C-alpha angles and dihedrals in degrees: 000000000000139000142200091251143344118290096041095118096260097138096045092048093042092054091044091051091050091051096042089051092050090048088062087064095259123132108240129202125203140202138168127214111227135017097302118142102178101055092053088056088063089045090056090050091050097045106027092231137082121283116221125219114230103203119154094187096054095041117012137275090256092060097055096081094043090049093048089048091051089052087056098045111033128112087002133345111281124223090217134003123211118204115199112211128215129244112323121356093259102031109119133144112335117259093020102089093247103319110169094013124137090262090050091052091045091053096042093052096031091238118162116238131230111198118214108203125185105221097179090114102030140042122169090022089070088079099062088039092057092040091054095048091047092052098043097088123018089207092063116079111205096198100174148350131233110200112213131202099015109184097208142346091266089052091049092048093053092050094044093054091049092055096042090055085067090060091246116121125236106233097188146343120222115203121226119257101020095140099272103152132145117173120240138195140185095309098038129272121013105259114259094242087058098043104101093206101031095130093047092047092050091051089054093048092048091051091052094049091046090052097045107031128069100238092184092055089049091054092048091051091047087052091064089069109109124228117285105244096216139073120256118268111267125196094208091053089047094055091042133203091322089064091055089051093050092051090064094058102066133295113256114205115245109196109212119196113240139142123102097316103046102053103133111098136113113243092229091067092069091038092055092047090054093047088051090059101268129129110226119214123182122215134183113232088204102050108018112085094197140028119260112282113273095015109178101172139016130223111187110184134185134292139114109307090147088065095046099031091130093053092050093046093056095059091083098163093057095043089053092049094050090049090053093046094051090046088053092056102259110169105257134177116187121186120192102303088034089056091052093047090055094050124100093250140357115209086338097309117120115250129178096300092217090129125049092232139097127222129213142166115265131199097232126072120229112208134155151084118289132198106221139191125190105248094206144008108287147152086281096057144286124319112280096036106146130212139158115239140160139232125215116167146119097205134083133206124213116247097028091208139019130233085269104036122207097227143010103224132197136168138178088013094303117150114268114267131193117256137176131356134294112185136177101196095164093047097239095149099255134056109277090183123059111178127167144125089261115116113202126195101223090198088078095041105039090164088075089062095050092047091050093047091051090053091048089053092048091052097044110117095024110136114240113206112244108236112235115229113233114251110248127192113243111269113259117243113254114251120254113279110254094223108018094187090063097046112109136181095257090068087065095057128094134170094257096050134084102243110233092141099076120068099212106126101219130028091226132022115262113277094250091052093047089051090051092050092048088053087052094061087079088069097054095101093071124067113262117275111197102175096104091046094051088048090051091053090049092050089047094059098028095242133129114276091237088066092064129090120176114214138184092259129315090287092067089052090057091051092049092051092050094049102038099081093247092126145032098170108040126176131193124205108227147243082051143136101290100219095084093057092041089054094047090050092049088055091055100258127141106228125214115214121218103197126208120204133235091223087064091045087249092290127146101259122193088254092055093046090048090054092044094051090053092053119111089224114133092197128033124191121206133164122228111218086016124230121250099010097052092218116153106210120208112255090230088059093050091049088063087065091066122087146150110317092001131118122205116210113201116194103212096172091131100036093099086064088062112087109247090005087251118188092028119145086220091070116083125350118013116232121213091210093059129080114197117201118199137182132203100190101080101060097037103041093247103128089128093054096056109218129160140131147214127226113195144128112306092249092052090048090050089053091050094046090052089057092048124098120238117281098359092160114065126224091251092050089052089049090053090054091053091048098049093045095065121104098251090048092050088049091052090048089052092053089047091053090053090047092048091051091054090049092048093050092048090052092049093048092049092049091048089051092059093044101256117139113242120185114234109249149141104228125103090258138056129225106218136176110215094151142267115307095020094105091058091048090049088053087056088053092051104262126118115204126171117268111227104196085093092067116085110250095026133087139197093286090073128074133177115225123196113228108239134168115316093255094055091047093050089053093048092051090047088053093045090053091054090049093047097044098071090051092048090049092048092050090049091051 
């Protein structure tokens, strides 16, 4: 699977093809050209087996065929193997005329090529493009083409005819906007282990490929590949007879970093260590509070610690143990992310402190192959040992090298320069720690595995001092809040805390939205005009424009309702966001409280509804889903709260975080006795901009507008409304809602697994009951969660926890376990 250039959709379609073929009952192998780690993770998800990197630069030309054969034969023989290319078809190592490129690998292994071509900005021209690529190298067989992002059937037909005139078949045509979306970040796609909805996204992609690609023709083309005239790569053969001898003299444990943060490693690394007589145990630096029992060596691979620095930092017990192990001389290899994890700090967050260095994000990407030579004797071999590796990072460490560097690096003929750190903290006479940004494919340098295995065996049995945790006084309970109704989650947050107290989905608006707002700054000289924004909201929900009132956030809406003369006998269903009651009280109203019970999971039971319908209230406020309980009430139940001469106010501030916005009063027939309050700040990271809206009967809207001051909604807020009501923005919001549901369910499951009550709900947060005093202890561990004793009907034993990415949730639960364990042990005693 190749392409004319990067960004054509090659990875998405390759992974979709793998999954679609597997869905037909076939066993599918996978491989990736080049040094990529992230794409093979998606391959493994699609095929259920390891993906192999085919990189002639990092290993050797002679290993490409054997590694491809291993992809096709291990763990079981595959019916078909899909090899995803890299960049453009003939893009290889710079300065080598395409050595190691997708085309080079295809020619070297005589593998037919399917070209993926993005035709979103061309049509007939795709024919000459494909023809030129097919004729560029007689050793490369372009066997078929998949056209991607066709805008219409007419567009697709034009491009198809252009390709078929070359004599090369079109295997499939993928329409534009069919839901193919995999999130990315600064080093490419989000790794599969961090992608909250990876399996669901893969299912979608596989379905699209199955619907639009001729799988039978793909298999026919794959069947034209001749037999590989080489045996499969074998780790036991690679380490040689010495490896077999070593395997009889004990099996030292090599602990390999894994989990959702450390996902960058080649499968051959662990395979070689096992072949060299080691037992490989994986551990998660976020959730595991200790290294595997009997650990004799550490391999810390690559990943995204810069994204999850807070989660890594809060696992204090493991950080301390790793620091003690490295100081005791435990053989340790750290590549890229491992280097950052061993530093003193990463973006200001404490790491293990095993290296006197600091790490931080940097605006420039470092990417490329490196010729490397060990600068000193170490656990990887004697000084002067040479390898070829690669770098791929957007962080920097200061200093970049220690007094004794790990490697001397050069590239493109540059002079060798010191890089990384080689330290001998225990004074054993050689560096026990080798840490740098360099990634090395051990499949091409099996001697590294045998040397490291020898070092692990030598260290086995060495006693590592157990770090003593500093005694800390119990955290004092926070004093009672003077005015509970005016306490909000932002008051829980501090710079040194992971924010799980505020329910804004993203820390900053998406780049496209931020750019739109920056453009809007040029309009600030004029007074705000919100007519277009109001019309956009009306179109968004299919209501008459006269039913829409824009407000400075949902809070202003509650103030307007309280001051507009719409009520004299208001009631609020609790536990509930406190601002509606606060606004009603500020307006001089006496507020009746309708209380929901924990025993009923804070749902509207028949008993509660019966009592509410008998209330004399002329206005009832209820949240849906309710903050802080997260409960999504059925619309039919809420309709029972309406009545003659009574308005129902439904706070739907979090309903756009519910997939499909089910149970909304904005779906279907509009009721004149219901006021819906919405917010746009939670999903889009706009809490500081203050934008929300009310949808109600025109007469109600007129009353609210009469109570509103002039120009309450700014020009930029109105611009944000226009931006987020577009089709692409709504599609992004839908994906975000599905992602948040996965995150919420993961949080609820993890809490349940450690015995913490979590209320069933549908909001992007969870109401949990870990016990009084736990919130304060979590603050000591670096996590801010929302106190709930300020909500009527709840006490200090409850907390509200925002659902974040899976790594952050796992770190929070690990911290919560450490907080709860002493209490459980004391209760047991």
